[in-house]
Structure formats: C-alpha cells, structure tokens
C-alpha positions in Angstrom: 39.6 -19.9 -37.6 43.2 -19.4 -36.4 43.6 -16.1 -34.5 46.8 -14.7 -33.2 46.8 -13.9 -29.5 47.6 -10.4 -28.5 50.9 -9.8 -26.6 50.7 -9.2 -22.9 50.4 -5.4 -22.5 52.9 -5.3 -19.6 55.6 -6.8 -21.7 58.1 -4.7 -23.7 59.0 -5.3 -27.3 62.5 -4.9 -28.9 61.0 -3.1 -31.9 57.6 -1.8 -32.9 57.0 -1.3 -36.6 54.3 1.2 -37.6 52.6 0.3 -40.9 52.1 -3.2 -42.4 52.6 -2.4 -46.0 55.2 -4.3 -48.0 58.1 -2.4 -46.3 56.7 -3.0 -42.8 56.2 -6.7 -43.4 59.7 -7.1 -44.7 61.1 -5.2 -41.7 59.2 -7.3 -39.3 60.6 -10.4 -40.9 64.2 -9.2 -40.9 64.1 -8.2 -37.2 62.4 -11.4 -36.2 65.1 -13.4 -38.1 67.7 -11.3 -36.2 66.1 -12.5 -32.9 64.2 -9.4 -31.9 60.8 -9.4 -30.1 58.7 -7.7 -32.8 55.3 -6.0 -32.9 53.8 -4.8 -36.2 51.1 -2.2 -36.0 48.6 -1.5 -38.8 45.7 0.9 -38.5 43.8 -0.8 -41.4 41.7 -4.0 -41.1 44.4 -5.9 -42.9 48.0 -5.7 -44.0 48.7 -4.1 -47.4 45.6 -1.9 -47.0 47.4 1.3 -48.1 49.8 2.1 -50.9 51.0 -1.5 -51.1 47.6 -2.9 -52.3 48.0 -1.2 -55.8 51.2 -1.5 -57.8 52.5 -2.9 -61.1 54.2 -5.9 -59.4 57.5 -5.4 -61.2 60.7 -6.8 -59.6 63.1 -4.1 -60.7 66.8 -4.4 -61.5 67.5 -0.7 -60.7 68.8 0.0 -64.2 67.1 3.4 -64.2 67.5 4.3 -60.5 69.5 7.4 -59.7 73.3 6.6 -59.8 74.9 6.1 -56.4 71.6 6.5 -54.6 70.3 4.7 -51.6 67.3 3.7 -53.6 69.6 1.9 -56.2 71.5 0.0 -53.4 68.3 -1.1 -51.7 66.4 -2.1 -54.8 69.3 -4.3 -55.9 69.7 -5.7 -52.4 66.0 -6.4 -52.2 66.0 -8.1 -55.6 68.9 -10.3 -54.7 67.2 -11.5 -51.5 63.9 -12.1 -53.3 65.8 -14.3 -55.8 67.5 -16.1 -53.0 64.3 -16.9 -51.0 61.4 -17.1 -53.5 61.7 -20.7 -54.5 61.9 -21.9 -50.9 58.8 -19.8 -50.0 56.9 -20.9 -53.1 56.7 -17.3 -54.4 56.5 -16.9 -58.2 59.0 -15.2 -60.5 57.6 -14.6 -64.1 60.7 -14.0 -66.2 59.2 -11.5 -68.7 62.1 -9.1 -69.4 61.3 -5.5 -70.4 61.7 -3.2 -73.4 62.0 0.5 -72.9 60.4 1.7 -76.1 61.1 4.9 -78.0 58.3 6.0 -80.3 59.9 9.3 -81.4 63.3 10.3 -82.5 63.6 12.5 -79.4 62.9 9.5 -77.2 65.3 7.3 -79.1 68.1 9.9 -78.6 67.7 9.5 -74.8 68.0 5.7 -74.8 71.8 5.6 -74.9 72.0 7.6 -71.8 69.6 5.3 -70.1 71.6 2.3 -71.3 74.8 3.8 -70.0 73.1 4.6 -66.6 72.0 0.9 -66.4 75.6 -0.3 -67.0 77.0 2.1 -64.4 74.3 0.8 -62.0 75.7 -2.7 -62.6 72.9 -4.0 -64.9 75.3 -5.1 -67.6 72.7 -7.1 -69.5 70.9 -4.0 -70.9 71.4 -3.4 -74.6 70.0 -1.2 -77.3 68.0 -3.0 -80.0 66.6 -2.1 -83.4 62.9 -2.2 -84.0 63.3 -5.5 -85.8 65.1 -7.0 -82.8 62.5 -5.6 -80.5 59.7 -7.2 -82.5 61.5 -10.5 -82.4 61.4 -10.2 -78.6 57.9 -9.0 -78.5 56.0 -9.5 -81.8 52.9 -7.8 -80.4 54.4 -4.3 -80.5 53.2 -1.6 -82.9 55.3 -1.2 -86.0 55.8 2.5 -85.2 58.7 1.7 -82.9 61.8 3.8 -83.5 64.2 2.1 -81.1 64.3 0.2 -77.8 66.4 -0.8 -74.8 66.2 -4.5 -73.8 66.4 -5.2 -70.0 66.1 -9.0 -69.8 66.2 -9.2 -66.0 63.2 -7.1 -65.2 60.5 -9.5 -64.0 57.0 -9.8 -62.6 56.0 -11.2 -59.2 52.9 -11.7 -57.1 52.7 -8.3 -55.2 50.6 -9.6 -52.3 51.8 -13.2 -51.6 55.4 -11.9 -51.1 54.8 -9.5 -48.2 52.2 -11.9 -46.7 55.0 -14.5 -46.8 57.4 -12.1 -45.1 55.0 -11.4 -42.2 54.1 -15.1 -41.9 57.7 -15.9 -41.3 57.9 -13.2 -38.7 54.8 -14.6 -37.0 56.3 -18.1 -37.0 59.2 -16.5 -35.1 57.0 -15.0 -32.5 56.2 -11.6 -34.0 52.8 -10.0 -33.0 50.6 -8.3 -35.6 48.0 -5.9 -34.4 45.5 -4.7 -37.0 43.0 -1.9 -36.6 45.7 -0.5 -34.3 46.4 3.2 -35.0 49.3 4.9 -33.3 48.0 8.2 -31.9 51.0 9.4 -30.0 54.4 8.3 -28.6 56.8 9.4 -25.9 60.4 8.4 -25.4 62.2 8.2 -22.0 64.8 5.6 -22.5 62.1 3.4 -24.0 59.0 4.2 -26.1 55.5 4.3 -24.9 53.1 4.2 -27.8 49.5 5.3 -27.4 47.4 3.3 -29.8 43.7 2.7 -30.5 44.1 -0.7 -28.8 45.8 0.6 -25.7 49.4 1.6 -24.8 52.4 -0.6 -25.4 56.1 -0.3 -24.7 59.0 -0.9 -27.0 62.7 -0.2 -26.9 62.8 0.9 -30.6 60.3 2.2 -33.1 60.4 2.1 -36.9 58.0 4.3 -38.9 57.0 2.5 -42.1 53.6 4.2 -42.4 53.7 5.0 -46.1 51.2 7.6 -47.0 51.0 8.8 -43.4 54.7 8.6 -42.6 55.1 12.3 -42.0 52.0 12.3 -39.8 53.4 9.5 -37.7 56.7 11.3 -37.3 54.8 14.2 -35.9 52.8 12.0 -33.6 56.0 10.6 -32.3 57.2 14.1 -31.5 59.8 14.4 -34.2 60.6 17.6 -36.0 59.1 17.2 -39.5 61.8 16.5 -42.1 59.6 15.7 -45.1 56.1 16.0 -46.3 54.1 13.3 -48.1 52.5 14.5 -51.4 50.2 11.7 -52.5 50.5 10.7 -56.2 47.5 8.9 -57.6 48.0 6.2 -60.2 45.0 4.8 -62.1 45.2 1.4 -63.8 43.2 -0.8 -66.1 43.3 -4.6 -66.1 42.6 -6.3 -69.4 40.9 -9.7 -69.7 43.0 -12.8 -69.7 42.7 -13.1 -73.5 45.1 -10.2 -73.6 47.9 -12.4 -72.3 48.3 -14.0 -75.8 49.2 -10.5 -77.1 52.1 -9.7 -74.8 54.7 -11.5 -72.8 57.1 -8.6 -72.1 57.0 -5.5 -69.8 56.7 -2.5 -72.1 58.2 0.6 -70.5 58.1 4.2 -71.8 61.1 6.5 -71.9 60.8 8.2 -68.5 60.7 11.9 -67.7 61.6 13.9 -64.7 58.3 13.4 -62.9 57.3 9.8 -63.6 58.4 6.5 -65.1 55.2 6.8 -67.2 52.5 4.3 -68.3 53.5 0.7 -68.4 51.9 -2.1 -70.4 52.7 -5.2 -68.3 51.8 -8.9 -67.9 50.7 -9.9 -64.5 51.4 -13.1 -62.5 47.6 -13.7 -62.7 47.4 -14.0 -66.5 46.1 -10.5 -67.2 47.6 -7.4 -68.8 47.9 -4.2 -66.8 48.1 -0.7 -68.2 49.1 2.2 -66.0 49.8 4.0 -63.8 49.0 7.6 -64.3 50.8 10.2 -62.1 48.4 12.7 -60.6 49.1 14.8 -57.5 46.3 15.1 -55.0 45.8 16.1 -51.3 43.5 13.3 -50.2 45.5 10.4 -48.6 42.6 8.1 -48.1 40.7 7.9 -51.4 41.9 7.3 -54.9 39.1 7.7 -57.4 39.0 6.5 -61.0 37.9 8.8 -63.8 36.3 7.5 -67.0 38.2 9.7 -69.4 41.5 8.8 -67.9 40.7 5.1 -68.0 39.6 5.5 -71.7 43.0 7.1 -72.3 44.8 4.2 -70.7 42.9 1.8 -73.0 43.8 3.8 -76.0 47.5 4.0 -74.9 47.6 0.2 -74.5 46.1 -0.4 -78.0 48.5 2.2 -79.5 51.5 0.3 -78.3 50.1 -3.2 -78.6 47.5 -3.2 -81.4 46.3 -6.8 -80.5 44.8 -5.4 -77.3 42.0 -3.7 -79.3 38.5 -5.0 -78.5 39.8 -7.0 -75.5 37.5 -6.1 -72.6 38.6 -4.4 -69.4 38.2 -6.8 -66.4 38.9 -4.3 -63.6 39.9 -0.7 -63.0 41.5 0.7 -59.8 43.6 3.5 -58.5 46.3 3.6 -55.8 48.2 6.3 -54.0 52.0 6.4 -53.9 53.7 8.1 -50.9 55.8 10.5 -52.9 57.4 13.3 -50.9 58.7 16.8 -51.5 61.9 15.2 -52.8 62.4 12.4 -55.2 64.7 10.2 -53.1 63.9 7.8 -50.3 63.5 9.6 -46.9 65.3 7.3 -44.6 66.0 9.0 -41.3 67.9 7.4 -38.4 67.6 9.0 -34.9 69.9 6.8 -32.8 69.5 9.1 -29.7 65.8 8.4 -29.8 65.9 4.7 -30.8 63.9 5.5 -34.0 64.1 5.1 -37.7 61.8 6.5 -40.4 61.5 4.8 -43.7 59.6 7.4 -45.7 58.9 8.5 -49.3 59.1 4.9 -50.6 57.4 5.2 -54.0 57.1 3.0 -57.0 60.1 0.7 -56.3 59.0 -0.2 -52.8 58.0 -3.8 -53.7 61.5 -4.4 -55.1 63.4 -2.6 -52.3 61.4 -3.8 -49.3 63.8 -6.6 -48.4 66.8 -4.3 -48.9 65.1 -1.6 -46.8 64.7 -4.2 -44.0 68.4 -5.1 -44.2 69.3 -1.4 -44.1 67.0 -0.8 -41.1 68.6 -3.6 -39.1 72.1 -2.1 -39.8 70.9 1.3 -38.7 69.4 -0.2 -35.5 72.8 -1.8 -34.7 71.4 -4.3 -32.2 72.8 -7.3 -34.0 76.3 -5.9 -34.0 75.9 -5.1 -30.2 74.9 -8.6 -29.5 71.4 -7.7 -28.3 69.7 -10.5 -30.4 70.3 -14.1 -31.1 69.8 -14.8 -34.9 67.3 -17.5 -35.8 66.9 -19.7 -38.8 64.2 -18.8 -41.3 61.1 -20.9 -40.6 59.7 -23.1 -43.4 56.9 -21.0 -44.7 55.5 -21.8 -48.2 52.8 -19.7 -49.7 49.9 -21.0 -51.8 50.6 -20.4 -55.5 48.3 -17.8 -57.2 50.4 -17.4 -60.3 49.3 -18.7 -63.7 52.8 -19.7 -64.6 52.6 -22.7 -62.2 50.1 -25.3 -61.1 47.2 -23.9 -59.2 45.1 -25.6 -56.6 42.1 -26.2 -58.9 44.5 -28.4 -61.0 45.4 -30.6 -58.1 43.4 -33.6 -56.9 40.7 -33.3 -54.3 40.3 -29.5 -54.6 36.5 -29.7 -54.1 34.2 -26.9 -54.9 35.2 -24.1 -57.3 34.0 -21.0 -55.5 35.2 -18.3 -57.9 34.9 -19.6 -61.5 36.4 -16.5 -63.1 39.7 -16.9 -61.2 39.3 -20.7 -60.5 39.6 -20.3 -56.8 38.7 -23.4 -54.7 36.8 -23.8 -51.5 40.0 -25.4 -50.1 42.0 -22.2 -50.8 39.3 -20.0 -49.2 39.2 -22.1 -46.1 43.0 -22.2 -45.9 43.2 -18.4 -46.0 40.5 -18.0 -43.3 42.3 -20.5 -41.0 45.9 -19.2 -41.7 48.3 -17.7 -39.2 47.2 -14.2 -40.3 43.7 -14.6 -41.7 42.3 -11.8 -43.8 40.7 -8.9 -41.9 38.4 -7.7 -44.7 37.3 -8.8 -48.2 40.2 -7.0 -49.8 42.6 -9.2 -47.8 40.7 -12.3 -48.8 40.9 -11.3 -52.5 44.6 -10.7 -52.2 45.2 -14.0 -50.5 43.1 -16.1 -53.0 42.2 -14.0 -56.1 38.5 -14.7 -55.4 36.3 -12.0 -56.9 39.1 -10.5 -59.0 37.9 -11.9 -62.4 35.6 -10.9 -65.2 32.5 -10.6 -63.0 34.3 -8.9 -60.2 32.5 -11.0 -57.6 29.0 -10.7 -59.0 28.5 -14.5 -59.0 30.7 -15.6 -56.0 30.4 -12.8 -53.5 27.3 -14.3 -51.8 29.2 -17.6 -51.4 32.3 -15.8 -50.1 30.1 -13.9 -47.6 28.6 -17.1 -46.4 32.0 -18.8 -46.1 33.7 -15.8 -44.3 30.8 -15.1 -42.0 32.1 -14.2 -38.5 35.7 -14.3 -39.8 36.3 -10.7 -41.1 36.6 -7.5 -39.0 34.8 -5.8 -41.9 32.4 -8.4 -43.3 31.7 -8.7 -47.0 28.1 -7.7 -46.7 29.0 -4.5 -44.9 31.5 -3.6 -47.6 29.0 -4.2 -50.3 26.5 -1.8 -48.6 29.3 0.8 -48.5 29.6 0.6 -52.3 33.0 -1.1 -52.4 
C-alpha cells in the first residue's frame, strides 16, 4: 500500500490548511499550484469526513445566489474552473438541467423575480416555461404543476472524486496530508506554531477551512470570535437505480428565506436523491435519521414524480451543513496575523470550492509578492465512478466483481488502497469506489472488503461494524 511520508517536523510550511473537506482540498491544490509548500490537516480518519461527505452533488450556476454577493462570485468562479479542468482530470459532468417548479399560484407568482435575479446574476439561459413545456423537458413530473423556471446549466457531478482529485494534484506537487491530526492550539510570533494531536508544526500562514468546527478552530488559534456555527441537519433518501428511468432533470422547489428546500435529483451513480431537510441542532458530530421524516421525503418525491411510487429506498443518510448566525459566507482575512478563515460555507460549497481557493490565494497575496514559483498542473486522472460513462467492470481484464450491487471490481479496490492518498476508513473506501453503497448496503461484500483492506485502514471495517456504522 502506498503511504505518504510525514514532513520533517523541523521544517516550516508556507501554508497550513485546517480541514480536508471539499474547500480545504481545493485550497491545498490552488496553493500547491502556486508553488507553496503546503500541509493539509484533518482531524478525521479520512478527507471529506465532515460536512462534505453528504451533499446533493449539484454544480450550481449561481442563478439564485444573493445578488452582488461573495457567494455568487465564488460559485461562478468555481463552476468555471471545474468546467475547465474536469475533462482532463476524468471527472464527470452529468448535464441534467434543472426545473424550479411551482405547485401553487403563490409559488408561481415568485418565479419571475427568481428569473430576473438569475439574469442579473449573469445566468441568461434561465426562462419561464409553461406546465406543458416543463413536461416536455421532464415527462415524469406530476400534472399538478402550475409553472416552472428552466435552468439548463445546472448539472450533477461526483461529489467525492472531485475533491479527491484536487488533493491528489496537491500531493503530486509535494503537499503533505496529515489525517487524524486535530489542531488543538496555535500561536503566532511572525510565524505560526500549531499544536496538533500529531505534534507541533510550524507554518508561515494558516487557513481555517474547518467547516462545522470553523468557529472553534478560530478560538483555538486565539482569534476573537466573529461568527458562530449553527449546524443544520439535512436528511436524504436514495432511491433504487430503477428510479433513474423516471427522472433525468434536477427538480428544485421555490425557495424560502430559510432553505432552498427539498430537491429531487438524479445522481452521477444512477440513483435518485430526495432531500435535504433543514433542521437546526446543537450536536456537531452526529446527524441522525428519523423514520417519520424519511417517510415524508418518500411521499414528497412521489408527489412530485409519481413514477417513483413503489421504487424501494436503497439508502438513507443525514449530513450537517456549517450554517452560521448569518446567511452569507464568513470569509475573514487577518493579514497582520497571516491567517484566513473560510467559514459558514453551506450548501453551495461543492460548487464554490475552487472559487474559494482562488479567492484565498488572492487574499494571501504571496503570488503577487513573488514568494512562490507557479507550477504546471500535474496529470492526475481519477477513476470514473459515474454511470454516464464506461466503468471499470465494462473494461477488459477487470477480474473479480467484489460489490455486485454497484459493480465494483477487485482492480478498483486495490487501486484505491494503493493510491497516493489511500482511504483511512471504510467511508473513504466507499467514496473512492462505491463499494457497499448499493441495494444490500454491503451485506454481501463487506466481509470481502474487510479481507482486502485488512491492515490498510486506520479504522478497520470490522471495528466500524461493531460500532454499528
């Protein structure tokens, strides 16, 4: 198994990034490309182990982002960069389009304002459509539709391969990734000394991308608190792959002041996703699922797309979004302390991550000062997990099929375990391969996966099973 060697402790990094969610991975890539010596610190066993592991995987256009906001600018910058790099990195783009659907006259009356906002935000392709036109775009919709807004450029991507690809490019450029490495304290005296669970390290600059714990990390670094994370739980259901015949378009509700609402959405993996809910809670570590809420999501999906009735639920899950006490992104630059906080990045973080990374590099200013020597992007191509393109099991010589529900090959499992950043736990192995994500949820393949990954995971599969995961 390929294992990355830790950086010498007496060395000093140009930038330390705290938190290896999608934003932290994108920031690590951007600074490594700029020529910086980078370390990425993650307290979990693997990257994407916090808020980033559970999202709807939509690549947003920003049509409904607040006008003139930083979020709008960064979502659109991130989207542009993803469109520029995804083919070269073998990352999927499922061109679904979206319909914002109004099911009441009151909702229909609000669509024109949303359309106008979209045009002012530079998304000129948005257009109001009649129920008949909407049904021609998405025949599976209920006939109770009153009106709709078509947003043809909203798309679906693989939410895990993208950030893994970003961090793999950073590693290829010399970045160091330290997992199970929690930042406990920090002090600044011209340079930063970070006290971590893996020992102290020194860095010239620190970037807090800690997501759900962003405010805690600011406090640990000695900053005066400027925001408070208020976790927002979102529960999801995943419908069996038979559902994909019923829906090809992202179905969005007319949003309200609190949430964008429940989405019915195709996934890159051939399923249909319904969710998320928006529930405030205090616990930042656990996101439970509730039977009645999940039943409500099933009912909502069937109400909007009647063909989903009687299609079984493959999986249920819940994630936490790092909402803060204000709706906007909480990006705070502290140039006198060589620090940046990227906080309060909620549901659009997957789309804006590359844009946030560009913005962080500008706030840092090192490139303009000539501190770094930019480097070319290394040739990193990710294994394809999307159903829209050929998978490994369809190629010659794939060998054993380990997970029959998701058609995952032994070759794919072995490649993940021997990669530049191998999974640290079973969740990481699932996100890298799709193994165990199908109809049986690992009932048939988990023993084989445990055998294959024996000695490779910081948290072995057998231990996780005993813990009830």
